[in-house]
N, C-alpha and C positions, 0 to 999 in steps of 0.2 A: 481302224478301231471297229467298225461296224460288224465285221466278221467275227472279231474276238468277243464282242459283246453277245452276239447272236449265239455263240457257241457256249458261252458262259450261262446264259439264261436256259437254253435247251438242257444242257448238262445238269443245272440245278433243278429243273422241273423233273427230269428223270430220276435224279437222286432223291429228290423229295417224295416222289410218288412211290419209289422203291422202300425208303426207309418208313414212310408212313404207313405202308401195307403191313409192316410187321408188328406183331403184338408188343414188342418191347420198345416202340417208338415213343419218344418223350413228347411231352406237351410241347416243348420249345422247338422240336422238329415239325410238329403238326402245324403250330401257329406260324411258324416261318414259311412253310409251304404254302398254307392258305394265304398269306400276305403276298407271296409271289405270284400265285395264280390270280389273285385279284388285280394285281398291278398289270399283269399281262393282258388279262381281259380288258381292262381299261385301255391299254395301249393299242390293242388290235382292234378294239370296238366291237367285240362280240362275246357272248357267254360261253359258248362251247368252243374249246381249242382243238385244233385237229390232233389226231392220234399219231399221224405220220410226221416224224421228226423233220424230215425235209420241207414238208409243207409248212409246219410251224416256223421253221427257220426263215422260210421265204417271207412270211407274214411279218416277223419280227424285224427283218432286215427293211421291208417296205415301210414298217411303222417307225423306223430309226430308233431302234431300242438303245443304241449306244449314246443317244442324246438323253435318255431317261434315267437320272441318277437314282431315283427311288426304286425303279425296277432292278437296276444293277445291284444296289446295295441288299435288296430283298434276295436277289439270287446268291449273293455272297453269304448272306444270313444263313440260308438254306444249306449251303455247303458246309459252312462251319459247324452247323448243328447236326447235320446228317452224317458228318465225317469228322468227329472231333479229333481223330488221330492226325489229320492233316493230309491224306492222301491226294486230295484235290485242291489243295491251296496253291495255287499258281498265280503269279503275276507275270504278265508279258507285256512289254512295251517296245515299240519300233523294232519288231522282229519279222523275219520271213521264214517260212517253212516250219511252223510250230504246230505240233499236234498234242492234244490233251487226252490222256485216257489210256486204256490198256489195249495191246494187241494191234496197234496201228501199223501200218506200212505206207512208206513215203518214198517217192523218187523224187529229187530235187535237180533243177537245172537252172542256175541263176547266171 
């Protein structure tokens, strides 16, 4: 679950940043994104978050983001608000070899 949670939060942060940068961003998007960033800052214990998604993912994994229901719900809220058409509404449980996003490539060996 930790990897899925990390990917969820990193994706939500990116989606919130992209949506919030638009002039058409709603207050709900901006508020959800601000709440997520606040929760992530609390979780990792620092004010400035890394710009590098891989570095951020590592910090989130070390902080056990999968155990923080508040941050996970905040990430889901950002994705709901930033993507009301549901492109990123994904629920994954007990799975292997799952990718979320566009333009992915995967080679699997089970």
